[in-house]
C-alpha positions as CSV (number, residue, x, y, z in Angstrom):
1,M,-0.3,0.0,0.0
2,A,1.0,3.6,-0.5
3,L,2.0,5.8,2.3
4,Y,0.7,9.5,2.5
5,M,1.2,12.3,5.0
6,F,-2.3,14.9,5.6
7,Q,-1.4,17.7,7.4
8,G,-5.1,19.8,8.5
9,A,-5.9,22.8,11.0
10,Y,-8.9,22.8,12.8
11,T,-11.5,25.8,12.7
12,P,-11.4,28.1,15.9
13,E,-15.0,26.3,16.0
14,A,-13.6,22.9,16.0
15,W,-10.7,23.9,18.5
16,A,-13.8,25.6,20.7
17,S,-15.8,22.3,21.1
18,M,-12.8,20.4,21.3
19,T,-12.1,22.2,24.4
20,K,-15.6,22.2,26.0
21,N,-15.3,18.2,25.0
22,P,-11.8,16.9,25.1
23,Q,-12.0,13.9,22.8
24,D,-9.5,11.1,20.9
25,R,-9.6,12.1,17.2
26,S,-7.1,9.9,16.3
27,V,-9.7,7.3,17.1
28,V,-12.4,8.0,14.7
29,L,-9.9,8.8,11.9
30,A,-8.7,5.4,12.4
31,E,-12.4,3.8,11.8
32,L,-12.4,5.9,8.5
33,I,-9.2,5.3,7.4
34,Q,-10.0,1.6,8.0
35,K,-13.3,1.2,6.1
36,L,-12.0,2.5,3.1
37,G,-9.2,0.0,3.3
38,G,-6.2,1.4,4.8
39,Q,-4.2,2.1,8.1
40,M,-3.5,5.3,10.5
41,I,0.1,4.3,11.0
42,S,0.6,7.9,13.4
43,F,-1.5,10.6,14.6
44,Y,-0.4,13.6,15.8
45,Y,-0.8,17.2,17.0
46,C,2.0,20.0,16.3
47,F,2.5,23.5,16.8
48,G,2.9,25.7,13.2
49,E,0.5,26.3,10.3
50,Y,-0.8,22.8,10.5
51,D,-2.7,21.6,14.2
52,V,-2.5,17.7,12.8
53,V,-0.3,15.4,11.1
54,V,-1.3,11.8,9.9
55,I,0.8,9.3,8.2
56,F,-1.6,6.7,6.7
57,E,-1.8,3.8,4.3
58,A,-3.8,3.6,1.5
59,P,-4.2,0.7,-1.4
60,D,-4.3,3.7,-3.5
61,D,-4.8,8.1,-4.4
62,T,-8.3,7.3,-5.1
63,A,-8.6,5.9,-1.8
64,A,-6.5,8.3,-0.2
65,T,-8.2,10.8,-1.4
66,A,-11.7,9.1,-0.7
67,M,-10.5,9.6,3.0
68,V,-9.2,12.3,3.2
69,L,-12.4,14.2,1.5
70,A,-14.2,11.9,4.3
71,A,-12.6,13.5,6.9
72,I,-13.0,17.3,6.0
73,S,-16.4,17.0,4.9
74,P,-17.9,18.1,8.3
75,G,-16.2,21.6,8.1
76,H,-14.4,21.2,11.0
77,A,-11.0,21.8,9.1
78,K,-9.4,25.2,7.7
79,T,-7.1,24.3,5.6
80,S,-5.8,20.7,4.4
81,K,-2.5,19.1,2.6
82,T,-1.7,15.5,1.5
83,T,1.3,14.6,0.3
84,K,2.4,11.0,-0.8
85,L,5.5,9.9,0.5
86,L,8.0,7.2,-1.1
87,T,9.6,5.3,0.5
88,V,13.8,5.3,0.3
89,Q,13.9,2.3,-1.8
90,E,11.0,3.5,-4.0
91,T,12.8,6.6,-4.2
92,I,16.1,4.9,-5.2
93,E,14.8,3.2,-8.0
94,A,13.2,7.0,-9.3
95,M,16.5,7.5,-9.5
96,R,17.5,4.7,-11.5
97,K,15.2,4.8,-13.9
98,S,16.2,8.7,-14.5
99,G,19.8,8.0,-14.4
100,S,18.9,6.0,-17.4
101,V,17.5,8.6,-19.6
102,S,18.7,12.0,-20.4
103,Y,16.7,14.9,-21.3
104,Q,17.4,18.8,-22.3
105,A,17.0,21.6,-20.7
106,P,15.1,24.8,-22.7
107,S,18.1,26.8,-24.5
108,K,19.0,29.8,-23.0
109,G,17.5,32.6,-25.7
């Protein structure tokens, strides 16, 4: 399965709700990911531009997209970003493939 990193930021309203009623959001997110054929690897809260970072596996890009859309559709996220992750071995294979071809850069006019 492919790996993905989801980064999300909650709305002020979502934070207000969670501070009044603290809850473990990792549990419901893990259940959602499993229902769509994936697995949550890790879930972290963080400082900075995003409030949450989640690493998860999904069978393919379509399933990963479905997971993210389902997770943010209630409207509690003000922004999100999903990044497909590559293992070291996948990246080495890409390097090998890239090294077997050449590409001419645009000419300087």
